[in-house]
Backbone as CSV, one residue per row, in Angstrom:
resi,resn,N_x,N_y,N_z,CA_x,CA_y,CA_z,C_x,C_y,C_z
1,MET,-7.586,17.488,-6.967,-6.899,16.831,-5.868,-7.045,15.319,-6.020
2,GLU,-5.943,14.630,-5.868,-5.914,13.188,-6.053,-6.300,12.476,-4.752
3,THR,-7.096,11.410,-4.870,-7.506,10.627,-3.709,-6.363,9.734,-3.254
4,VAL,-6.152,9.689,-1.940,-5.157,8.791,-1.357,-5.916,7.728,-0.565
5,TRP,-5.644,6.473,-0.885,-6.278,5.341,-0.205,-5.351,4.867,0.895
6,MET,-5.910,4.654,2.094,-5.126,4.222,3.255,-5.447,2.763,3.583
7,CYS,-4.445,2.040,4.042,-4.651,0.668,4.502,-5.544,0.689,5.739
8,GLY,-6.581,-0.150,5.735,-7.515,-0.212,6.847,-6.934,-0.835,8.102
9,PHE,-5.721,-1.391,8.026,-5.092,-2.014,9.181,-4.159,-1.052,9.904
10,LYS,-4.187,0.204,9.491,-3.440,1.274,10.154,-1.944,0.989,10.272
11,CYS,-1.386,0.417,9.202,0.057,0.152,9.189,0.823,1.311,8.551
12,GLY,0.083,2.281,8.010,0.721,3.432,7.386,0.807,3.349,5.872
13,PHE,0.501,2.176,5.288,0.576,2.034,3.839,-0.536,2.850,3.186
14,ASN,-0.191,3.545,2.102,-1.201,4.271,1.326,-0.780,4.316,-0.129
15,SER,-1.759,4.594,-0.969,-1.509,4.673,-2.413,-2.604,5.528,-3.037
16,ASN,-2.310,6.045,-4.216,-3.349,6.781,-4.934,-4.208,5.837,-5.770
17,GLU,-3.944,4.528,-5.678,-4.739,3.524,-6.384,-5.387,2.579,-5.376
18,GLU,-6.719,2.507,-5.422,-7.469,1.656,-4.495,-7.064,0.185,-4.624
19,GLU,-6.865,-0.277,-5.850,-6.508,-1.680,-6.087,-5.160,-2.027,-5.456
20,THR,-4.228,-1.107,-5.463,-2.920,-1.323,-4.842,-3.066,-1.519,-3.331
21,VAL,-3.937,-0.741,-2.716,-4.172,-0.873,-1.276,-4.870,-2.198,-0.975
22,LYS,-5.839,-2.599,-1.802,-6.517,-3.887,-1.607,-5.521,-5.040,-1.717
23,ASN,-4.640,-4.979,-2.705,-3.618,-6.022,-2.858,-2.682,-6.048,-1.643
24,HIS,-2.279,-4.880,-1.183,-1.431,-4.791,0.011,-2.123,-5.445,1.200
25,GLN,-3.386,-5.112,1.428,-4.128,-5.669,2.569,-4.205,-7.191,2.485
26,ASN,-4.505,-7.715,1.295,-4.591,-9.161,1.124,-3.262,-9.841,1.436
27,PHE,-2.177,-9.336,0.855,-0.888,-10.014,0.970,-0.150,-9.733,2.275
28,GLU,-0.370,-8.572,2.871,0.344,-8.236,4.104,-0.462,-8.567,5.362
29,HIS,-1.788,-8.516,5.271,-2.618,-8.685,6.456,-3.629,-9.829,6.316
30,GLY,-3.673,-10.457,5.154,-4.723,-11.428,4.879,-4.326,-12.872,5.105
31,LEU,-5.194,-13.738,4.632,-5.026,-15.184,4.717,-4.381,-15.657,3.434
32,LYS,-3.374,-16.500,3.536,-2.630,-16.925,2.353,-2.800,-18.414,2.113
33,CYS,-2.941,-18.761,0.838,-2.974,-20.160,0.436,-1.572,-20.730,0.629
34,LYS,-1.490,-21.915,1.217,-0.188,-22.548,1.466,0.345,-23.283,0.241
35,ILE,-0.471,-23.340,-0.823,-0.070,-24.058,-2.030,0.371,-23.096,-3.132
36,CYS,-0.355,-21.996,-3.295,-0.007,-21.016,-4.335,0.085,-19.629,-3.697
37,LYS,0.148,-18.601,-4.492,0.341,-17.247,-3.981,-0.962,-16.492,-3.730
38,PHE,-2.105,-17.156,-3.773,-3.394,-16.516,-3.560,-3.500,-15.996,-2.127
39,ALA,-4.099,-14.807,-1.955,-4.317,-14.236,-0.628,-5.636,-13.466,-0.628
40,THR,-6.314,-13.472,0.513,-7.593,-12.790,0.658,-7.794,-12.428,2.125
41,LEU,-8.741,-11.544,2.380,-9.099,-11.197,3.750,-10.278,-12.022,4.250
42,ASP,-10.875,-12.822,3.387,-12.127,-13.525,3.687,-11.905,-15.033,3.802
43,PHE,-12.229,-15.611,4.968,-12.081,-17.055,5.186,-12.857,-17.865,4.153
44,GLU,-14.094,-17.445,3.871,-14.931,-18.205,2.937,-14.363,-18.188,1.521
45,VAL,-13.781,-17.072,1.123,-13.152,-16.982,-0.199,-11.951,-17.921,-0.256
46,LEU,-11.152,-17.956,0.804,-10.004,-18.860,0.841,-10.466,-20.319,0.822
47,GLU,-11.530,-20.619,1.542,-12.037,-21.992,1.550,-12.509,-22.406,0.149
48,ARG,-13.257,-21.537,-0.538,-13.691,-21.846,-1.915,-12.488,-22.016,-2.832
49,HIS,-11.484,-21.170,-2.670,-10.259,-21.271,-3.461,-9.607,-22.635,-3.263
50,MET,-9.466,-23.059,-2.008,-8.810,-24.340,-1.701,-9.570,-25.514,-2.322
51,ILE,-10.887,-25.487,-2.237,-11.699,-26.587,-2.767,-11.717,-26.556,-4.290
52,ASN,-11.972,-25.388,-4.871,-12.128,-25.281,-6.325,-10.818,-25.408,-7.093
53,LEU,-9.740,-24.865,-6.578,-8.481,-24.897,-7.315,-7.558,-26.041,-6.913
54,HIS,-7.569,-26.408,-5.651,-6.629,-27.423,-5.171,-7.320,-28.712,-4.728
55,ASN,-8.651,-28.730,-4.773,-9.437,-29.904,-4.385,-9.112,-30.373,-2.963
56,LYS,-8.889,-29.400,-2.062,-8.586,-29.692,-0.657,-9.399,-28.752,0.211
57,PRO,-9.967,-29.270,1.295,-10.658,-28.352,2.212,-9.637,-27.494,2.959
58,LEU,-10.077,-26.337,3.371,-9.231,-25.457,4.161,-9.024,-26.083,5.534
59,THR,-7.793,-26.294,5.916,-7.485,-26.865,7.226,-7.075,-25.741,8.168
60,SER,-7.703,-25.706,9.332,-7.389,-24.699,10.334,-6.907,-25.385,11.597
61,ASN,-5.924,-24.792,12.238,-5.484,-25.288,13.540,-6.176,-24.462,14.613
62,CYS,-6.791,-25.148,15.559,-7.465,-24.494,16.666,-6.420,-23.768,17.515
63,LYS,-6.654,-22.490,17.798,-5.718,-21.717,18.607,-5.798,-22.079,20.082
64,ILE,-6.828,-22.834,20.457,-6.988,-23.225,21.850,-6.295,-24.557,22.130
65,CYS,-6.561,-25.570,21.283,-6.023,-26.913,21.552,-5.086,-27.432,20.454
66,ASN,-4.896,-26.622,19.380,-4.002,-26.933,18.273,-4.458,-28.112,17.402
67,GLU,-5.694,-28.587,17.555,-6.212,-29.651,16.697,-6.426,-29.113,15.284
68,ALA,-6.059,-29.894,14.271,-6.272,-29.521,12.871,-7.673,-29.960,12.451
69,ILE,-8.437,-29.019,11.873,-9.814,-29.292,11.469,-9.984,-28.902,10.004
70,ASP,-10.593,-29.789,9.209,-10.842,-29.524,7.793,-12.175,-28.820,7.609
71,GLY,-12.158,-27.681,6.931,-13.375,-26.951,6.581,-13.832,-25.991,7.665
72,LEU,-14.353,-24.832,7.227,-14.788,-23.817,8.176,-15.998,-24.251,8.984
73,ASP,-16.919,-24.975,8.367,-18.094,-25.443,9.110,-17.675,-26.357,10.250
74,GLU,-16.760,-27.287,9.952,-16.284,-28.199,10.996,-15.485,-27.447,12.062
75,PHE,-14.736,-26.429,11.640,-13.972,-25.619,12.587,-14.921,-24.882,13.527
76,ASP,-15.992,-24.292,12.966,-16.980,-23.603,13.805,-17.635,-24.575,14.787
77,LYS,-17.980,-25.782,14.311,-18.583,-26.789,15.200,-17.609,-27.176,16.309
78,HIS,-16.334,-27.358,15.952,-15.312,-27.710,16.947,-15.248,-26.638,18.029
79,LEU,-15.165,-25.369,17.626,-15.077,-24.288,18.606,-16.305,-24.253,19.505
80,GLN,-17.482,-24.411,18.891,-18.726,-24.339,19.660,-18.852,-25.490,20.647
81,TYR,-18.697,-26.720,20.172,-18.972,-27.888,21.000,-17.804,-28.288,21.907
82,THR,-16.585,-27.989,21.500,-15.425,-28.362,22.313,-15.047,-27.264,23.301
83,HIS,-15.141,-26.008,22.842,-14.653,-24.896,23.668,-15.737,-23.893,24.058
84,GLY,-16.963,-24.058,23.548,-18.055,-23.157,23.905,-17.875,-21.737,23.408
85,THR,-17.224,-21.577,22.252,-16.993,-20.245,21.691,-17.093,-20.325,20.179
86,ASN,-16.751,-19.243,19.482,-16.712,-19.248,18.013,-15.541,-18.403,17.540
87,HIS,-15.230,-18.498,16.237,-14.028,-17.802,15.752,-14.166,-16.286,15.825
88,TRP,-15.394,-15.763,15.775,-15.573,-14.305,15.879,-15.185,-13.828,17.273
89,ASP,-15.643,-14.548,18.312,-15.282,-14.175,19.681,-13.779,-14.257,19.895
90,LEU,-13.147,-15.315,19.355,-11.704,-15.468,19.504,-10.956,-14.340,18.801
91,ASN,-11.392,-13.975,17.587,-10.736,-12.890,16.857,-10.898,-11.565,17.579
92,LEU,-12.101,-11.298,18.102,-12.320,-10.047,18.835,-11.477,-10.005,20.103
93,ALA,-11.402,-11.133,20.814,-10.579,-11.190,22.029,-9.111,-10.972,21.690
94,SER,-8.651,-11.589,20.613,-7.261,-11.430,20.189,-6.962,-9.978,19.833
95,LYS,-7.866,-9.338,19.093,-7.671,-7.933,18.718,-7.672,-7.038,19.954
96,ASP,-8.549,-7.337,20.916,-8.625,-6.552,22.138,-7.327,-6.670,22.938
97,ILE,-6.797,-7.876,23.032,-5.542,-8.091,23.759,-4.400,-7.347,23.071
98,LYS,-4.326,-7.445,21.738,-3.272,-6.741,20.997,-3.379,-5.235,21.192
99,ARG,-4.616,-4.711,21.175,-4.827,-3.276,21.359,-4.376,-2.851,22.762
100,LYS,-4.710,-3.651,23.791,-4.311,-3.324,25.159,-2.795,-3.381,25.323
101,LEU,-2.150,-4.380,24.703,-0.691,-4.464,24.761,-0.041,-3.258,24.089
102,LYS,-0.585,-2.843,22.959,-0.057,-1.665,22.247,-0.212,-0.419,23.110
103,ASP,-1.393,-0.265,23.754,-1.609,0.886,24.636,-0.616,0.899,25.787
104,MET,-0.361,-0.282,26.366,0.599,-0.388,27.467,2.003,-0.041,26.981
105,GLU,2.348,-0.510,25.782,3.655,-0.220,25.199,3.813,1.270,24.954
106,ASP,2.737,1.910,24.442,2.779,3.359,24.195,2.946,4.136,25.491
107,GLU,2.322,3.662,26.590,2.458,4.337,27.868,3.882,4.263,28.401
108,VAL,4.553,3.122,28.177,5.925,2.946,28.631,6.869,3.853,27.852
109,ASN,6.617,3.976,26.545,7.491,4.806,25.701,7.049,6.230,25.818
């Protein structure tokens, strides 16, 4: 019996090759370099890519105030000292809101 690998983002994508699913996750659900075609699911990997290959820090726009911040460390400091939160809390809150909206949509349909 052949193994079927499923996308961890529950979009329905699957393949009998693990590498194909990893590539799908990176390019369809991941973080993309704005300069080249590189994609990853990991912020730190993208930041190293930007510095090592393009000699530019990763710039992030704050989802709260839209300020552009260079580098993940500076972004974390901005969230902590300006907004009293961190990117993990924001991501979890965003996922929770999306999940609740989906549940509400499913109830309507």
